[in-house]
C-alpha positions as CSV (number, residue, x, y, z in Angstrom):
1,M,-39.8,24.6,-4.5
2,K,-36.9,27.0,-3.6
3,Y,-36.0,24.7,-0.6
4,I,-35.8,21.5,-2.6
5,Y,-32.2,21.9,-3.7
6,P,-30.8,22.9,-0.3
7,L,-32.7,20.0,1.3
8,I,-31.3,17.6,-1.3
9,L,-27.7,18.8,-0.6
10,L,-28.4,18.6,3.2
11,G,-29.5,15.0,2.7
12,I,-26.4,14.1,0.7
13,F,-24.1,15.6,3.3
14,T,-26.0,13.9,6.1
15,L,-25.8,10.5,4.4
16,T,-22.2,10.8,3.4
17,G,-20.2,8.1,5.2
18,C,-23.2,6.0,6.2
19,V,-22.6,2.3,5.9
20,N,-25.1,-0.6,5.9
21,Q,-22.5,-3.0,7.4
22,E,-21.2,-3.1,10.9
23,V,-17.4,-2.6,11.0
24,K,-15.6,-5.0,13.3
25,D,-12.7,-3.8,15.3
26,D,-10.2,-6.6,15.2
27,G,-7.4,-4.6,17.0
28,K,-5.6,-3.7,13.8
29,V,-4.6,-0.1,13.3
30,D,-6.3,1.2,10.2
31,K,-4.1,3.0,7.8
32,I,-5.1,5.2,5.0
33,V,-2.8,4.3,2.1
34,Q,-2.2,7.3,0.0
35,A,-0.9,7.2,-3.5
36,E,2.8,6.4,-3.4
37,K,5.0,9.3,-4.1
38,Q,7.2,8.9,-7.2
39,T,10.6,7.4,-6.3
40,V,13.6,8.2,-8.3
41,P,15.0,5.0,-9.8
42,L,18.6,4.2,-9.0
43,V,21.2,3.8,-11.7
44,L,23.1,0.7,-10.7
45,S,25.8,-1.5,-12.2
46,E,25.0,-5.2,-12.7
47,H,27.1,-6.0,-9.6
48,E,25.2,-3.4,-7.5
49,K,21.9,-4.8,-8.8
50,E,22.9,-8.3,-7.6
51,I,23.7,-6.9,-4.2
52,Y,20.5,-4.9,-3.9
53,Y,18.5,-7.9,-5.1
54,E,19.9,-10.0,-2.3
55,E,19.0,-7.3,0.2
56,Y,15.5,-7.1,-1.3
57,L,15.1,-10.9,-0.8
58,E,16.1,-10.5,2.9
59,I,13.7,-7.6,3.3
60,I,10.8,-9.5,1.8
61,E,11.5,-12.6,3.9
62,E,11.7,-10.4,7.1
63,V,8.4,-8.7,6.3
64,N,6.7,-12.1,5.5
65,N,7.9,-13.5,8.8
66,R,6.8,-10.5,10.8
67,Y,3.2,-10.4,9.5
68,D,1.1,-13.6,9.6
69,D,-1.0,-12.8,6.5
70,A,2.0,-11.6,4.4
71,D,2.9,-13.5,1.2
72,L,5.0,-11.1,-0.7
73,T,7.4,-12.3,-3.5
74,L,9.9,-10.7,-5.8
75,V,10.0,-11.2,-9.5
76,P,13.3,-12.7,-10.8
77,I,16.2,-10.3,-11.1
78,E,16.1,-10.8,-14.9
79,D,12.5,-9.4,-15.0
80,F,13.4,-6.3,-13.0
81,N,12.9,-3.1,-15.0
82,D,15.2,-0.1,-14.3
83,E,12.5,1.8,-12.5
84,Y,12.1,-1.0,-9.9
85,W,15.5,-0.3,-8.3
86,V,15.1,1.8,-5.2
87,K,17.0,2.0,-1.9
88,P,16.4,-1.0,0.4
89,E,14.9,1.3,3.0
90,E,12.3,2.4,0.5
91,L,11.5,-1.2,-0.5
92,R,11.0,-2.1,3.2
93,K,8.6,0.8,3.6
94,I,6.7,-0.2,0.4
95,A,6.5,-3.9,1.5
96,E,5.3,-3.0,5.0
97,D,2.7,-0.6,3.6
98,M,1.5,-3.4,1.3
99,V,1.0,-5.9,4.0
100,T,-0.6,-3.5,6.5
101,A,-2.9,-1.8,4.1
102,V,-6.6,-1.9,5.0
103,F,-9.2,-1.9,2.3
104,L,-12.6,-0.6,3.2
105,P,-15.8,-1.7,1.4
106,T,-17.2,0.7,-1.1
107,S,-20.8,-0.4,-0.9
């Protein structure tokens, strides 16, 4: 009886990561997407927001053109909250992370 708990733990550690499904390698590089770090929203004037929004549209279009399965869109500028405004380079990274993310089955 004193060996039952260590054997159960050993079994749990041994089975951790076992999957019933075969994983296909389709040549894509798997990425582990970690929780996004908090970005500091920018404080912009209305004119700056319009300029940034135009840049955002170009970035989203470029990312959608670069990746076949990408279908990213932006909400209208009127619906942008203040915390949405980030530097264009940050938006590009976020957009590329979104379209290249690989979701693994949990079963």
